[in-house]
Z-matrix of the N, CA and C atoms (Angstrom, degrees):
N
C 1 1.457
C 2 1.528 1 109.96
N 3 1.308 2 113.81 1 152.99
C 4 1.453 3 120.75 2 -178.43
C 5 1.526 4 110.65 3 -122.54
N 6 1.326 5 114.57 4 168.63
C 7 1.461 6 120.79 5 -179.57
C 8 1.525 7 111.42 6 -53.01
N 9 1.313 8 117.18 7 -43.61
C 10 1.471 9 121.04 8 -176.94
C 11 1.528 10 112.50 9 -62.83
N 12 1.340 11 117.25 10 -20.89
C 13 1.456 12 121.50 11 -179.38
C 14 1.530 13 113.13 12 -81.22
N 15 1.325 14 117.12 13 -23.11
C 16 1.468 15 119.68 14 -174.10
C 17 1.527 16 114.14 15 -122.76
N 18 1.325 17 117.42 16 -7.19
C 19 1.470 18 119.71 17 -175.01
C 20 1.523 19 111.91 18 -73.05
N 21 1.322 20 114.26 19 154.13
C 22 1.459 21 121.98 20 171.25
C 23 1.518 22 105.90 21 -87.39
N 24 1.318 23 116.70 22 126.57
C 25 1.471 24 119.81 23 -177.71
C 26 1.524 25 112.67 24 -96.82
N 27 1.314 26 117.16 25 -21.29
C 28 1.458 27 121.33 26 178.19
C 29 1.532 28 107.45 27 -91.49
N 30 1.323 29 115.37 28 77.07
C 31 1.457 30 121.92 29 -171.28
C 32 1.527 31 111.19 30 -88.80
N 33 1.319 32 115.23 31 131.59
C 34 1.463 33 121.39 32 173.94
C 35 1.526 34 106.40 33 -78.38
N 36 1.315 35 117.19 34 124.72
C 37 1.462 36 121.42 35 -179.43
C 38 1.526 37 110.07 36 -128.91
N 39 1.318 38 114.77 37 166.08
C 40 1.463 39 121.01 38 173.65
C 41 1.519 40 108.57 39 -134.31
N 42 1.316 41 115.53 40 158.83
C 43 1.466 42 122.27 41 176.67
C 44 1.525 43 109.05 42 -88.29
N 45 1.316 44 117.15 43 155.03
C 46 1.479 45 120.32 44 178.61
C 47 1.530 46 112.40 45 -58.71
N 48 1.327 47 117.29 46 -26.28
C 49 1.467 48 121.28 47 -177.64
C 50 1.520 49 113.57 48 -85.72
N 51 1.335 50 117.68 49 -5.88
C 52 1.471 51 120.19 50 177.46
C 53 1.526 52 108.87 51 -61.39
N 54 1.322 53 115.68 52 152.23
C 55 1.457 54 118.70 53 179.40
C 56 1.532 55 110.25 54 -83.41
N 57 1.300 56 115.62 55 158.55
C 58 1.459 57 121.36 56 177.62
C 59 1.530 58 109.15 57 -61.29
N 60 1.313 59 117.04 58 -38.64
C 61 1.464 60 121.09 59 178.22
C 62 1.529 61 111.03 60 -61.54
N 63 1.325 62 117.17 61 -42.09
C 64 1.466 63 121.17 62 178.84
C 65 1.520 64 111.79 63 -62.50
N 66 1.321 65 116.61 64 -45.52
C 67 1.468 66 119.20 65 -178.66
C 68 1.528 67 110.94 66 -69.38
N 69 1.313 68 118.15 67 -35.16
C 70 1.464 69 120.89 68 176.56
C 71 1.522 70 110.45 69 -62.29
N 72 1.314 71 116.02 70 -40.16
C 73 1.470 72 120.60 71 178.00
C 74 1.531 73 110.72 72 -66.03
N 75 1.313 74 117.39 73 -43.05
C 76 1.469 75 121.32 74 178.01
C 77 1.523 76 110.34 75 -59.89
N 78 1.314 77 116.79 76 -46.20
C 79 1.468 78 121.37 77 -178.72
C 80 1.526 79 110.88 78 -61.01
N 81 1.323 80 117.32 79 -45.21
C 82 1.464 81 119.26 80 -178.87
C 83 1.523 82 112.42 81 -74.25
N 84 1.325 83 118.04 82 -41.94
C 85 1.471 84 120.94 83 -179.21
C 86 1.521 85 112.92 84 -67.44
N 87 1.326 86 117.62 85 -37.02
C 88 1.464 87 121.36 86 -176.04
C 89 1.523 88 113.07 87 -92.35
N 90 1.327 89 117.56 88 -6.24
C 91 1.457 90 120.43 89 177.54
C 92 1.514 91 114.17 90 67.73
N 93 1.331 92 116.90 91 34.12
C 94 1.466 93 121.68 92 176.12
C 95 1.521 94 108.64 93 -112.69
N 96 1.321 95 116.34 94 160.25
C 97 1.458 96 118.84 95 -177.39
C 98 1.527 97 113.09 96 -103.01
N 99 1.325 98 116.15 97 -1.06
C 100 1.448 99 120.02 98 177.80
C 101 1.515 100 110.02 99 -175.66
N 102 1.336 101 115.70 100 157.77
C 103 1.459 102 120.32 101 179.73
C 104 1.528 103 110.35 102 -138.07
N 105 1.327 104 116.04 103 141.14
C 106 1.463 105 119.69 104 175.13
C 107 1.528 106 110.45 105 -68.61
N 108 1.316 107 115.01 106 151.02
C 109 1.458 108 122.36 107 176.83
C 110 1.528 109 106.23 108 -109.36
N 111 1.333 110 116.20 109 122.12
C 112 1.465 111 120.64 110 -178.50
C 113 1.522 112 110.00 111 -125.10
N 114 1.337 113 114.52 112 148.43
C 115 1.469 114 118.72 113 177.83
C 116 1.529 115 109.64 114 -83.21
N 117 1.313 116 116.77 115 -176.19
C 118 1.468 117 121.34 116 -175.41
C 119 1.529 118 113.13 117 -65.17
N 120 1.336 119 117.24 118 -16.38
C 121 1.469 120 121.40 119 178.14
C 122 1.526 121 112.61 120 -95.84
N 123 1.328 122 116.69 121 3.90
C 124 1.462 123 120.06 122 -179.23
C 125 1.516 124 113.86 123 83.35
N 126 1.332 125 117.44 124 8.27
C 127 1.464 126 121.80 125 179.81
C 128 1.532 127 109.33 126 -80.54
N 129 1.318 128 115.86 127 132.73
C 130 1.457 129 121.56 128 178.15
C 131 1.524 130 109.70 129 -69.36
N 132 1.347 131 116.49 130 126.13
C 133 1.466 132 120.45 131 -179.98
C 134 1.528 133 112.10 132 -120.36
N 135 1.345 134 116.91 133 -7.80
C 136 1.455 135 119.55 134 -179.90
C 137 1.514 136 110.83 135 172.15
N 138 1.319 137 114.13 136 -172.55
C 139 1.458 138 120.88 137 176.43
C 140 1.519 139 107.33 138 -146.92
N 141 1.307 140 116.71 139 143.78
C 142 1.459 141 121.35 140 176.65
C 143 1.525 142 107.39 141 -124.71
N 144 1.325 143 115.45 142 134.09
C 145 1.459 144 121.10 143 -173.86
C 146 1.519 145 111.32 144 -126.04
N 147 1.328 146 113.82 145 170.45
C 148 1.469 147 118.86 146 173.46
C 149 1.526 148 109.48 147 -56.01
N 150 1.321 149 116.06 148 -39.48
C 151 1.468 150 120.57 149 179.77
C 152 1.513 151 112.52 150 -59.32
N 153 1.336 152 117.24 151 -40.09
C 154 1.465 153 120.82 152 177.63
C 155 1.526 154 110.85 153 -63.06
N 156 1.327 155 115.43 154 -41.10
C 157 1.463 156 120.08 155 -179.32
C 158 1.529 157 110.64 156 -69.30
N 159 1.321 158 116.38 157 -43.50
C 160 1.470 159 120.95 158 178.60
C 161 1.527 160 110.75 159 -63.03
N 162 1.320 161 117.11 160 -36.43
C 163 1.471 162 121.45 161 -178.18
C 164 1.525 163 112.28 162 -60.26
N 165 1.317 164 117.28 163 -20.77
C 166 1.472 165 120.34 164 177.85
C 167 1.520 166 111.64 165 -64.32
N 168 1.332 167 117.05 166 -21.46
C 169 1.465 168 121.35 167 -176.17
C 170 1.520 169 113.70 168 -103.43
N 171 1.323 170 116.97 169 1.55
C 172 1.462 171 118.69 170 -175.77
C 173 1.526 172 111.52 171 -75.22
N 174 1.303 173 114.09 172 164.50
C 175 1.458 174 121.09 173 177.19
C 176 1.524 175 107.99 174 -71.68
N 177 1.308 176 116.56 175 132.45
C 178 1.457 177 122.06 176 -178.40
C 179 1.526 178 110.40 177 -80.45
N 180 1.336 179 116.06 178 128.55
C 181 1.470 180 121.29 179 177.53
C 182 1.527 181 108.91 180 -93.50
N 183 1.317 182 115.83 181 115.20
C 184 1.463 183 121.53 182 176.67
C 185 1.527 184 107.45 183 -89.03
N 186 1.334 185 118.00 184 123.69
C 187 1.462 186 120.05 185 -178.99
C 188 1.533 187 112.23 186 -57.85
N 189 1.318 188 115.05 187 147.09
C 190 1.460 189 120.66 188 177.12
C 191 1.533 190 108.88 189 -59.74
N 192 1.331 191 114.72 190 134.37
C 193 1.462 192 119.07 191 -177.00
C 194 1.531 193 109.75 192 -152.57
N 195 1.314 194 115.62 193 167.97
C 196 1.461 195 120.56 194 171.56
C 197 1.528 196 108.49 195 -145.18
N 198 1.310 197 113.96 196 158.43
C 199 1.457 198 119.04 197 -179.30
C 200 1.523 199 109.31 198 -100.17
N 201 1.310 200 114.82 199 140.24
C 202 1.457 201 120.72 200 179.79
C 203 1.524 202 108.32 201 -145.37
N 204 1.304 203 116.49 202 119.89
C 205 1.462 204 122.69 203 178.16
C 206 1.536 205 112.40 204 53.08
N 207 1.327 206 115.34 205 43.13
C 208 1.462 207 120.38 206 176.95
C 209 1.518 208 114.68 207 80.82
N 210 1.315 209 118.18 208 -0.15
C 211 1.471 210 121.17 209 179.01
C 212 1.516 211 110.12 210 -112.90
N 213 1.309 212 116.07 211 168.34
C 214 1.459 213 122.01 212 179.33
C 215 1.522 214 108.65 213 -113.75
N 216 1.329 215 115.68 214 129.55
C 217 1.456 216 121.43 215 177.26
C 218 1.528 217 107.62 216 -115.71
N 219 1.337 218 115.19 217 120.54
C 220 1.462 219 120.54 218 -179.57
C 221 1.525 220 109.47 219 -89.82
N 222 1.318 221 115.51 220 132.87
C 223 1.462 222 120.73 221 177.45
C 224 1.534 223 111.06 222 -88.20
N 225 1.310 224 116.10 223 -12.84
C 226 1.461 225 122.27 224 176.44
C 227 1.520 226 107.37 225 -122.21
N 228 1.313 227 116.60 226 159.30
C 229 1.459 228 120.59 227 177.05
C 230 1.520 229 111.27 228 -64.75
N 231 1.309 230 116.25 229 152.74
C 232 1.465 231 121.11 230 -179.30
C 233 1.531 232 112.70 231 -103.30
N 234 1.323 233 118.15 232 -0.25
C 235 1.475 234 121.26 233 -178.71
C 236 1.525 235 111.77 234 -60.26
N 237 1.341 236 117.34 235 -43.55
C 238 1.464 237 120.55 236 -179.57
C 239 1.528 238 109.89 237 -64.50
N 240 1.327 239 117.39 238 -40.94
C 241 1.457 240 121.51 239 177.20
C 242 1.527 241 110.38 240 -59.68
N 243 1.328 242 116.66 241 -45.10
C 244 1.465 243 120.84 242 179.31
C 245 1.525 244 110.88 243 -61.10
N 246 1.328 245 116.97 244 -44.40
C 247 1.465 246 121.35 245 -179.27
C 248 1.528 247 110.62 246 -65.41
N 249 1.345 248 116.87 247 -43.59
C 250 1.465 249 121.02 248 178.25
C 251 1.528 250 111.22 249 -61.47
N 252 1.318 251 116.87 250 -42.90
C 253 1.472 252 120.78 251 178.43
C 254 1.523 253 111.21 252 -63.55
N 255 1.323 254 116.82 253 -41.59
C 256 1.469 255 120.86 254 178.98
C 257 1.520 256 110.38 255 -59.80
N 258 1.344 257 116.50 256 -43.41
C 259 1.463 258 119.95 257 -179.78
C 260 1.528 259 111.30 258 -69.04
N 261 1.320 260 117.45 259 -36.27
C 262 1.464 261 120.43 260 -177.74
C 263 1.522 262 112.54 261 -66.29
N 264 1.310 263 116.81 262 -32.56
C 265 1.468 264 120.21 263 -177.26
C 266 1.532 265 111.98 264 -102.84
N 267 1.316 266 116.91 265 6.81
C 268 1.467 267 121.20 266 -176.29
C 269 1.522 268 111.32 267 -59.55
N 270 1.314 269 115.18 268 137.13
C 271 1.464 270 122.21 269 173.38
C 272 1.524 271 109.11 270 -109.02
N 273 1.329 272 115.65 271 -38.80
C 274 1.456 273 120.54 272 -179.87
C 275 1.529 274 110.56 273 -106.00
N 276 1.324 275 114.95 274 155.53
C 277 1.464 276 122.45 275 -178.99
C 278 1.526 277 111.21 276 -56.60
N 279 1.333 278 118.21 277 -38.17
C 280 1.465 279 121.25 278 -177.37
C 281 1.529 280 112.24 279 -59.44
N 282 1.326 281 117.68 280 -24.31
C 283 1.461 282 121.35 281 179.14
C 284 1.525 283 112.41 282 -90.58
N 285 1.312 284 117.29 283 -10.87
C 286 1.463 285 122.46 284 -176.67
C 287 1.525 286 112.66 285 -109.31
N 288 1.323 287 116.36 286 -30.38
C 289 1.462 288 121.32 287 -172.16
C 290 1.524 289 113.22 288 -64.88
N 291 1.313 290 114.23 289 160.02
C 292 1.454 291 121.77 290 170.95
C 293 1.518 292 106.05 291 -91.31
N 294 1.327 293 116.98 292 120.37
C 295 1.463 294 120.68 293 -176.37
C 296 1.530 295 111.73 294 -84.76
N 297 1.323 296 116.78 295 -28.68
C 298 1.466 297 120.07 296 179.19
C 299 1.536 298 107.60 297 -86.24
N 300 1.325 299 115.81 298 100.78
C 301 1.456 300 121.41 299 -175.04
C 302 1.521 301 109.27 300 -112.98
N 303 1.321 302 116.06 301 131.78
C 304 1.455 303 120.94 302 173.51
C 305 1.516 304 107.49 303 -77.72
N 306 1.321 305 116.99 304 126.83
C 307 1.458 306 121.50 305 -178.99
C 308 1.524 307 109.99 306 -129.67
N 309 1.326 308 114.90 307 163.87
C 310 1.467 309 121.40 308 173.22
C 311 1.522 310 107.74 309 -135.87
N 312 1.317 311 115.27 310 164.09
C 313 1.455 312 121.40 311 174.33
C 314 1.520 313 109.56 312 -92.16
N 315 1.325 314 117.61 313 167.82
C 316 1.460 315 121.66 314 -178.31
C 317 1.526 316 114.45 315 -60.09
N 318 1.333 317 117.20 316 -24.83
C 319 1.465 318 121.61 317 -177.42
C 320 1.528 319 112.99 318 -88.92
N 321 1.315 320 118.44 319 -2.42
C 322 1.474 321 121.34 320 -176.84
C 323 1.523 322 110.81 321 -62.10
N 324 1.328 323 117.38 322 133.83
C 325 1.466 324 120.10 323 177.55
C 326 1.534 325 111.26 324 -69.36
N 327 1.320 326 115.79 325 148.65
C 328 1.464 327 121.30 326 -179.62
C 329 1.529 328 110.82 327 -57.34
N 330 1.333 329 117.30 328 -35.91
C 331 1.471 330 120.92 329 -180.00
C 332 1.530 331 110.94 330 -61.28
N 333 1.326 332 116.45 331 -39.63
C 334 1.466 333 120.77 332 178.43
C 335 1.533 334 110.28 333 -64.80
N 336 1.312 335 116.06 334 -41.90
C 337 1.463 336 121.57 335 -179.59
C 338 1.530 337 109.91 336 -64.13
N 339 1.335 338 116.57 337 -45.54
C 340 1.467 339 121.11 338 178.85
C 341 1.526 340 110.78 339 -61.77
N 342 1.310 341 116.84 340 -37.59
C 343 1.470 342 121.03 341 178.81
C 344 1.524 343 110.69 342 -64.70
N 345 1.314 344 116.83 343 -46.53
C 346 1.471 345 120.50 344 178.62
C 347 1.526 346 110.06 345 -59.90
N 348 1.330 347 116.82 346 -45.72
C 349 1.464 348 120.39 347 -178.47
C 350 1.519 349 112.27 348 -59.81
N 351 1.322 350 116.70 349 -43.30
C 352 1.461 351 118.98 350 -177.30
C 353 1.524 352 111.87 351 -76.79
N 354 1.328 353 117.66 352 -43.46
C 355 1.465 354 119.67 353 -177.49
C 356 1.525 355 112.96 354 -71.46
N 357 1.316 356 117.00 355 -35.08
C 358 1.470 357 121.04 356 -177.48
C 359 1.524 358 112.77 357 -97.15
N 360 1.337 359 116.01 358 -3.23
C 361 1.463 360 122.74 359 179.10
C 362 1.525 361 112.63 360 55.02
N 363 1.341 362 115.01 361 51.89
C 364 1.453 363 120.96 362 175.75
C 365 1.524 364 108.78 363 -114.65
N 366 1.312 365 116.37 364 150.39
C 367 1.463 366 121.81 365 -176.24
C 368 1.521 367 113.80 366 -98.86
N 369 1.321 368 116.32 367 -14.50
C 370 1.455 369 120.35 368 -179.69
C 371 1.518 370 108.49 369 -150.37
N 372 1.332 371 115.20 370 148.70
C 373 1.460 372 120.07 371 179.20
C 374 1.528 373 108.70 372 -132.08
N 375 1.322 374 116.67 373 119.05
C 376 1.465 375 119.51 374 175.82
C 377 1.535 376 110.49 375 -67.90
N 378 1.319 377 114.65 376 145.91
C 379 1.459 378 121.60 377 175.80
C 380 1.520 379 106.48 378 -105.45
N 381 1.327 380 116.32 379 122.28
C 382 1.463 381 120.78 380 -177.35
C 383 1.522 382 110.47 381 -122.72
N 384 1.325 383 113.77 382 147.98
C 385 1.455 384 121.15 383 175.84
C 386 1.514 385 106.95 384 -136.88
N 387 1.333 386 116.23 385 122.17
C 388 1.468 387 122.45 386 -176.92
C 389 1.533 388 110.75 387 56.17
N 390 1.330 389 116.49 388 38.03
C 391 1.460 390 122.01 389 177.51
C 392 1.516 391 115.47 390 81.88
N 393 1.322 392 116.95 391 -8.81
C 394 1.470 393 120.41 392 -177.39
C 395 1.524 394 111.05 393 -102.90
N 396 1.303 395 115.01 394 143.72
C 397 1.457 396 121.84 395 179.33
C 398 1.524 397 110.04 396 -70.75
N 399 1.352 398 115.95 397 126.69
C 400 1.467 399 119.71 398 178.26
C 401 1.529 400 111.85 399 -121.07
N 402 1.343 401 116.55 400 -9.51
C 403 1.455 402 119.81 401 179.81
C 404 1.516 403 111.17 402 -179.89
N 405 1.324 404 114.72 403 -179.23
C 406 1.464 405 120.16 404 177.45
C 407 1.524 406 107.83 405 -148.18
N 408 1.321 407 115.60 406 146.78
C 409 1.456 408 121.46 407 178.47
C 410 1.521 409 108.08 408 -124.43
N 411 1.332 410 115.21 409 128.63
C 412 1.465 411 120.66 410 178.50
C 413 1.519 412 109.09 411 -105.97
N 414 1.316 413 115.72 412 171.05
C 415 1.466 414 119.87 413 175.56
C 416 1.523 415 110.72 414 -60.60
N 417 1.332 416 116.53 415 -35.65
C 418 1.468 417 120.60 416 178.76
C 419 1.525 418 110.97 417 -61.82
N 420 1.334 419 117.40 418 -35.84
C 421 1.465 420 120.84 419 177.66
C 422 1.529 421 110.50 420 -63.58
N 423 1.319 422 116.04 421 -39.67
C 424 1.471 423 120.85 422 178.92
C 425 1.533 424 109.56 423 -65.66
N 426 1.321 425 116.72 424 -44.71
C 427 1.470 426 120.82 425 -179.81
C 428 1.523 427 110.32 426 -61.81
N 429 1.342 428 117.51 427 -43.94
C 430 1.470 429 120.79 428 177.65
C 431 1.529 430 111.17 429 -59.06
N 432 1.329 431 116.41 430 -38.36
C 433 1.458 432 121.13 431 179.11
C 434 1.535 433 110.37 432 -64.87
N 435 1.317 434 116.49 433 -40.77
C 436 1.468 435 120.44 434 179.64
C 437 1.514 436 110.93 435 -65.78
N 438 1.322 437 117.34 436 -36.61
C 439 1.473 438 121.23 437 -179.82
C 440 1.532 439 110.25 438 -66.07
N 441 1.342 440 116.73 439 -37.89
C 442 1.463 441 121.68 440 -178.32
C 443 1.525 442 112.83 441 -67.75
N 444 1.336 443 116.68 442 -27.68
C 445 1.479 444 119.97 443 -176.61
C 446 1.465 445 112.44 444 -66.73
């Protein structure tokens, strides 16, 4: 079986300019755990999940640092802190979404999709063709496929 055989083609999506409140409402009202973010041309630009929304409320980790001669020296990188802060204050989806999205094409075998999901710890994988979103596969889709076999 391939992605095109099990994917959902009627995909709920949001625009990068949608508000975090709007996407949270879509996720809860539609009973999905995440939605792809597409631009006006239908090109996939990211994904926003319940996890992204929940992360806005987490405790902020300040990197280990010390002060020396009136300056601050960080012993850990500050990139994660910057990203966490951006998500915490996000108003629009583009500031909250995960831009690095694992995707597959319509011809991808189900085994490949299951491998990506387990190794990368993702719950859904968008299916793209020529850069445009054509479907999405969730873990539930994989489980349904296994039951049918």
